[in-house]
C-alpha positions in Angstrom: 29.9 -23.6 9.2 33.4 -23.9 10.8 36.3 -24.0 8.3 38.8 -26.8 8.7 42.4 -25.4 9.0 43.7 -28.4 7.1 41.8 -27.6 4.0 43.8 -26.6 0.9 43.6 -23.0 -0.4 41.2 -24.1 -3.2 39.0 -25.9 -0.7 39.0 -22.9 1.5 38.0 -20.7 -1.5 35.1 -23.1 -2.3 34.0 -23.1 1.3 34.1 -19.3 1.5 32.0 -19.0 -1.7 29.5 -21.4 -0.2 29.2 -19.3 2.9 28.9 -16.1 0.8 26.2 -17.6 -1.4 24.3 -18.8 1.7 24.5 -15.3 3.3 23.1 -13.8 0.1 20.4 -16.4 -0.4 17.0 -14.9 -1.2 14.0 -15.1 1.1 12.1 -17.6 -1.0 8.7 -15.8 -1.1 6.2 -17.9 -3.0 2.5 -18.2 -3.8 1.0 -20.3 -1.0 -2.6 -20.3 -2.2 -4.9 -18.7 -4.8 -8.5 -18.6 -3.5 -11.3 -17.7 -6.0 -14.2 -15.6 -4.7 -17.4 -14.6 -6.5 -17.3 -11.3 -8.5 -19.3 -9.8 -11.4 -16.5 -7.7 -13.0 -15.8 -4.7 -10.9 -12.4 -3.2 -10.3 -10.9 -2.9 -6.8 -8.3 -1.0 -4.8 -7.0 -1.1 -1.2 -6.7 -4.1 1.1 -6.4 -4.2 5.0 -6.2 -6.9 7.6 -8.0 -7.2 11.0 -5.3 -9.5 12.5 -7.2 -10.1 15.7 -10.2 -11.7 13.9 -8.3 -13.0 10.8 -10.2 -10.9 8.3 -9.1 -9.4 5.0 -11.1 -6.3 3.8 -11.2 -5.9 0.0 -12.4 -2.7 -1.5 -14.2 -4.2 -4.5 -15.7 -0.9 -5.6 -19.2 -1.4 -7.1 -19.4 -4.8 -5.4 -18.8 -3.2 -2.0 -16.4 -3.8 0.9 -15.9 -7.6 1.0 -14.8 -9.3 4.2 -12.7 -12.4 3.5 -12.2 -14.8 6.3 -8.6 -16.0 6.3 -9.2 -19.3 8.1 -12.1 -20.5 5.9 -11.1 -18.9 2.7 -14.5 -17.4 2.1 -16.2 -14.1 1.8 -18.4 -13.9 4.9 -19.9 -10.4 4.5 -20.3 -7.4 2.2 -20.5 -4.4 4.5 -23.9 -2.6 4.3 -24.1 0.6 2.2 -20.8 0.0 0.5 -22.1 -1.4 -2.7 -24.0 1.9 -3.4 -21.0 3.9 -2.3 -18.5 1.8 -4.3 -16.0 0.9 -1.7 -12.3 1.6 -2.4 -11.1 -0.1 0.7 -11.2 0.1 4.5 -9.3 2.0 7.2 -9.2 0.1 10.5 -9.1 1.5 14.1 -9.1 -1.6 16.4 -8.7 0.5 19.6 -12.3 1.8 19.0 -13.7 -1.4 17.4 -14.2 0.8 14.4 -13.6 0.6 10.7 -14.7 2.8 7.8 -15.2 2.0 4.2 -13.7 4.7 1.9 -16.3 5.0 -0.9 -15.7 6.4 -4.4 -18.9 8.5 -4.2 -17.2 10.7 -1.6 -18.7 9.1 1.5 -17.4 7.0 4.3 -19.3 4.1 5.9 -18.5 3.4 9.6 -18.8 -0.1 10.9 -18.0 -2.2 14.0 -15.0 -4.5 13.5 -16.4 -7.1 15.9 -19.9 -7.5 14.4 -19.4 -5.8 10.9 -22.6 -3.9 11.6 -22.6 -0.6 9.6 -23.9 2.8 10.4 -25.3 5.2 7.7 -22.7 6.6 5.4 -21.3 10.1 5.9 -20.9 12.3 2.8 -17.6 14.3 2.7 -17.0 15.2 -1.0 -17.9 14.4 -4.5 -15.2 11.8 -4.8 -12.9 10.0 -2.3 -9.9 7.7 -2.7 -8.8 6.6 0.7 -8.0 7.7 4.3 -5.2 7.3 6.8 -5.4 6.9 10.6 -2.9 8.4 13.0 -3.0 6.6 16.4 -1.2 9.5 18.1 -3.8 12.2 17.4 -6.7 9.8 16.9 -7.4 11.6 13.6 -8.2 10.5 10.1 -6.7 12.2 7.1 -9.1 11.7 4.1 -8.0 11.9 0.5 -11.0 13.6 -1.2 -11.2 14.9 -4.8 -9.0 17.7 -6.0 -10.4 21.0 -7.3 -10.2 23.1 -10.5 -7.5 25.3 -8.8 -5.0 22.4 -8.8 -5.2 21.5 -5.1 -7.0 19.4 -2.6 -8.6 20.3 0.8 -7.8 17.1 2.7 -10.6 16.5 5.3 -9.5 15.7 8.9 -11.9 13.7 11.2 -11.6 13.0 14.9 -12.1 9.4 15.9 -14.1 7.7 17.2 -16.9 10.3 16.7 -15.8 11.0 13.1 -16.7 14.6 13.3 -14.9 17.0 10.9 -12.3 19.1 12.7 -10.9 20.9 9.7 -9.2 20.7 6.3 -5.6 20.8 5.2 -4.8 22.4 1.8 -2.2 20.7 -0.4 -1.1 21.8 -3.9 -1.9 18.4 -5.5 -4.8 16.8 -7.2 -3.4 13.3 -6.7 -2.6 12.9 -3.0 -1.9 9.2 -2.5 -0.4 7.0 0.2 0.5 8.3 3.7 2.0 7.0 7.0 2.7 8.4 10.5 6.0 8.5 12.3 4.3 8.3 15.7 6.0 11.6 16.6 3.3 14.0 15.4 4.2 14.0 11.7 2.2 12.5 8.8 3.9 12.0 5.4 1.8 12.0 2.2 2.8 11.5 -1.4 1.7 13.7 -4.3 1.8 11.6 -7.5 1.2 14.5 -9.9 3.9 16.7 -8.3 6.6 14.2 -7.5 6.6 15.4 -3.9 6.2 14.3 -0.3 4.3 16.6 2.2 5.0 16.5 5.9 1.8 17.3 7.8 1.0 18.3 11.3 -2.4 16.7 12.0 -2.8 18.3 15.4 -2.4 21.9 14.0 -3.8 21.1 10.6 -1.0 22.4 8.4 1.7 21.3 6.0 5.1 21.8 7.7 7.4 20.8 4.8 7.3 20.0 1.1 10.1 17.9 -0.4 10.8 17.0 -4.1 11.7 13.4 -4.9 14.5 13.4 -7.5 14.9 10.0 -9.2 11.3 9.1 -8.1 8.8 10.0 -10.8 5.1 9.8 -10.0 5.7 9.4 -6.3 2.9 7.0 -5.1 3.4 4.3 -2.5 4.7 5.1 1.0 5.7 3.4 4.2 7.8 4.6 7.1 10.4 3.3 9.6 10.1 5.6 12.6 13.1 4.1 14.3 15.5 5.3 11.7 13.6 8.3 10.3 13.4 6.7 6.9 10.5 6.9 4.4 10.1 4.2 1.7 8.7 5.4 -1.6 7.2 3.5 -4.5 7.6 5.5 -7.8 5.8 4.7 -11.0 8.3 6.6 -13.2 8.0 9.6 -15.4 9.7 10.3 -18.8 13.3 9.1 -18.6 13.0 8.3 -14.9 12.3 4.6 -14.6 9.9 3.0 -12.0 11.9 2.8 -8.8 12.1 2.3 -5.1 13.4 5.4 -3.2 14.5 6.0 0.4 14.0 9.4 1.9 15.3 10.9 5.2 12.2 12.0 7.1 14.0 14.8 8.9 15.2 16.8 5.9 13.7 15.2 2.8 17.0 14.0 1.3 16.8 11.0 -1.1 19.5 8.6 0.0 18.9 5.5 -2.2 17.1 4.5 -5.4 16.8 1.2 -7.3 14.7 0.2 -10.3 11.5 -1.8 -9.7 8.6 -3.0 -11.7 6.1 -0.6 -13.3 2.8 0.4 -11.9 3.6 0.6 -8.2 0.8 0.9 -5.7 1.6 -1.0 -2.5 4.6 -0.4 -0.2 5.0 -2.2 3.1 7.8 -2.1 5.7 8.3 -4.9 8.2 10.6 -4.0 11.1 11.0 -7.6 12.2 12.2 -8.8 8.9 13.9 -5.6 7.9 12.1 -5.9 4.5 10.5 -3.4 2.2 8.0 -5.0 -0.1 6.6 -3.2 -3.2 3.8 -4.5 -5.4 4.0 -3.5 -9.1 1.1 -4.5 -11.4 2.3 -3.5 -14.8 5.3 -5.9 -14.7 3.6 -8.4 -12.5 6.4 -8.4 -9.9 6.7 -7.9 -6.2 10.2 -6.4 -5.4 11.7 -7.1 -2.0 14.5 -5.1 -0.4 16.5 -5.7 2.7 17.3 -2.8 5.1 20.8 -3.3 6.3 21.0 0.0 8.0 19.5 3.5 7.8 21.4 4.3 4.7 22.1 0.8 3.3 19.7 -1.3 1.3 19.9 -4.1 -1.2 17.4 -6.0 -3.4 16.7 -9.5 -2.2 14.4 -10.9 -4.8 11.8 -10.0 -7.4 8.8 -12.3 -7.2 6.7 -12.9 -10.4 3.0 -12.5 -9.8 -0.1 -11.7 -11.9 -0.6 -8.5 -13.8 -3.3 -7.1 -11.6 -1.5 -7.6 -8.3 -1.0 -4.0 -7.1 -2.3 -3.6 -3.6 -1.0 -5.7 -0.8 -1.4 -6.3 3.0 1.0 -8.0 5.4 0.0 -9.9 8.5 2.5 -8.7 11.1 2.5 -12.0 13.0 2.3 -14.8 10.4 4.3 -12.7 7.9 1.9 -13.8 5.2 1.3 -11.4 2.3 -2.1 -10.9 0.8 -3.1 -9.5 -2.6 -6.0 -9.6 -5.0 -6.1 -10.4 -8.7 -8.5 -11.0 -11.6 -8.3 -11.8 -15.3 -8.4 -8.4 -17.0 -8.2 -6.7 -20.4 -7.8 -3.2 -21.8 -10.9 -2.3 -23.8 -9.7 0.6 -26.0 -13.3 1.9 -26.5 -13.2 2.8 -22.8 -11.0 5.1 -20.7 -7.6 3.7 -20.0 -5.4 5.0 -17.1 -2.5 5.7 -19.5 -0.4 7.3 -16.7 0.1 3.7 -15.4 0.3 1.9 -18.8 -1.1 2.3 -22.3 -2.5 -1.2 -21.9 -3.7 -0.9 -18.3 -6.7 -3.2 -17.7 -10.1 -1.5 -17.5 -12.3 -4.6 -17.8 -12.3 -7.6 -15.5 -14.1 -10.9 -16.2 -16.7 -12.3 -13.8 -15.7 -15.1 -11.4 -12.0 -14.7 -12.0 -11.4 -12.8 -8.8 -8.7 -14.4 -6.5 -7.2 -13.8 -3.1 -3.5 -14.4 -3.4 -1.5 -15.5 -0.3 2.3 -15.4 -0.3 4.6 -16.7 2.3 8.3 -17.2 2.9 10.1 -20.6 2.6 
């Protein structure tokens, strides 16, 4: 918009405000579609996308690793062996035509991305949450169960053979999300300790441990290697509210925090959009922040969703955001994950499971 020099001062002010408001306009993320899929009532966890084939992998726990075709909007496969193992989600390694289901029973199930044909499961521990793939070292870091001494021996596998090359000891029983900077460093959150570990996967050791002041129950994590910035989703603890925090990956300094919705799980960074996206199930909100520079961030919008929207996956080309939801309830006769919320759902109703697709205006 070009300002007319003949405009009065008041007209100039109005025009300037219009420009300012336009510059600060939000992205306009919205629910594009909500696609029901069959389900008997099991909980779920992580989501991942095979962009080349247009498939969304849903860790539907006791119902197995479900493969949802994005084009047809249908579940086309439940990966073999993952119902018995109770799939928590998939880790994908497209360069090897390889995926693995991370199973709650402590096993992983390898399968081909192209054919979805599965191999027998490999037992690693008594319990397993998820795993993280590092393209630089071609290694998998596996979050297995913690032990009675208050630590966890993370299992490291070499792809594509998936043979165990060693373990890395961390003083946490709740290691959570992780990401690589592509420079030989892996960063892992510890929810019970409010810390971030920097890990050398090649030499199998922790090289730094950083506290996260202002970030209670450090959980979600994504990284921007170009600026050496780590983006953290924090569930909150005591007087520390749920928040988004930015950490310097070279020295562990926290340089920005901002309040977000409760119950964070997913954190995504998109370098094209310069956006950090956090999914927070307790307050049913997706918080979106703009990266204006390495040390400059601002909230763009807070998108209202459904209470069970907590894990997310972003298609890097279409910029569509996917999540999963179901109608749930907290049955107080059963165990409730009170560290998330006193009313956190532990029961989900059959045939209410839905793949949620969000896009920008």
